[in-house]
C-alpha positions as CSV (number, residue, x, y, z in Angstrom):
1,M,84.3,38.5,76.0
2,S,86.4,35.7,74.4
3,R,89.5,36.4,72.4
4,R,87.7,35.5,69.2
5,E,84.9,38.0,70.0
6,A,87.5,40.7,70.8
7,A,89.2,40.1,67.4
8,E,85.9,40.2,65.6
9,R,85.0,43.4,67.4
10,W,88.3,45.0,66.5
11,K,88.0,44.0,62.9
12,S,84.5,45.5,62.8
13,A,85.7,48.7,64.3
14,V,88.6,49.1,61.8
15,E,86.2,48.3,58.9
16,G,83.6,50.7,60.2
17,E,86.1,53.5,60.5
18,A,87.2,52.9,56.9
19,K,83.6,53.1,55.7
20,L,83.1,56.3,57.8
21,R,85.8,58.1,55.8
22,S,84.0,57.4,52.5
23,R,80.6,58.3,53.9
24,T,81.8,61.6,55.2
25,S,81.9,63.1,51.7
26,L,78.5,61.8,51.0
27,G,77.1,63.4,54.1
28,I,78.7,66.7,53.2
29,A,77.2,66.5,49.7
30,V,73.7,65.9,51.2
31,I,74.1,68.8,53.6
32,V,75.0,71.1,50.7
33,I,72.2,70.0,48.5
34,V,69.5,70.2,51.2
35,S,70.8,73.6,52.3
36,G,70.9,74.8,48.7
37,L,67.2,73.8,48.3
38,I,66.3,75.6,51.6
39,G,68.5,78.5,50.6
40,S,66.6,78.9,47.3
41,I,63.6,79.9,49.4
42,E,65.5,82.4,51.5
43,L,69.2,82.8,51.9
44,R,69.3,83.1,55.6
45,Y,67.4,79.9,56.0
46,G,69.9,78.2,53.8
47,I,72.8,79.5,55.9
48,G,71.0,78.4,59.0
49,A,70.5,74.9,57.6
50,V,74.2,74.6,56.7
51,L,75.2,75.6,60.2
52,L,72.7,73.4,62.0
53,L,73.2,70.3,59.8
54,G,76.9,70.8,59.8
55,V,77.0,70.8,63.6
56,L,74.8,67.7,63.8
57,F,76.9,65.9,61.3
58,Q,80.1,66.8,63.1
59,F,78.7,65.6,66.4
60,S,77.6,62.3,64.9
61,L,81.0,61.8,63.2
62,E,82.8,62.4,66.5
63,R,80.6,60.0,68.4
64,M,81.1,57.3,65.8
65,R,84.9,57.8,65.7
66,E,85.0,57.6,69.5
67,T,82.9,54.4,69.6
68,F,85.3,52.8,67.0
69,R,88.4,53.9,69.0
70,V,87.1,52.6,72.3
71,A,86.0,49.3,70.7
72,A,89.4,48.8,69.1
73,E,91.3,49.8,72.3
74,S,89.3,47.4,74.5
75,S,89.7,44.6,72.0
76,R,93.4,45.2,71.7
77,Q,93.8,45.0,75.5
78,R,91.7,41.9,75.7
79,L,93.9,40.2,73.1
80,G,97.0,41.4,74.9
81,W,98.6,42.8,71.7
82,E,101.1,45.6,72.0
83,E,100.2,48.9,70.3
84,E,102.1,49.1,67.0
85,A,102.2,51.6,64.2
86,I,101.0,49.4,61.4
87,S,98.7,50.1,58.5
88,T,95.0,49.2,58.4
89,E,95.6,46.5,55.8
90,E,98.3,44.9,57.9
91,L,96.1,45.0,61.0
92,L,93.2,43.4,59.1
93,A,95.5,40.7,57.8
94,R,96.7,39.9,61.3
95,L,93.2,39.8,62.6
96,N,92.0,37.6,59.8
97,R,94.9,35.2,60.4
98,F,94.0,35.1,64.1
99,L,90.3,34.5,63.4
100,D,91.2,31.7,60.8
101,Q,93.3,29.9,63.4
102,R,90.5,29.7,65.9
């Protein structure tokens, strides 16, 4: 993997994680609506749907977050950058500057 590819991968991971935060509330709303519709038939089915869909949603969120974390970490190591406590906006700005130079 070249340094440019590593920077692009890191940028994609950061942007994907930001999108994931906004889509979490959408996923929760869908779970509540679907479970409410199922619960209108019978309450215990609605409760079961909330539990089942909630566990599946939590599992998928954890997998995506771990994928983004691993991609960002491997890209950071490839670029040889030290780990710093900077904001997402600053990191994206640094990555964009790096990509514009190349």
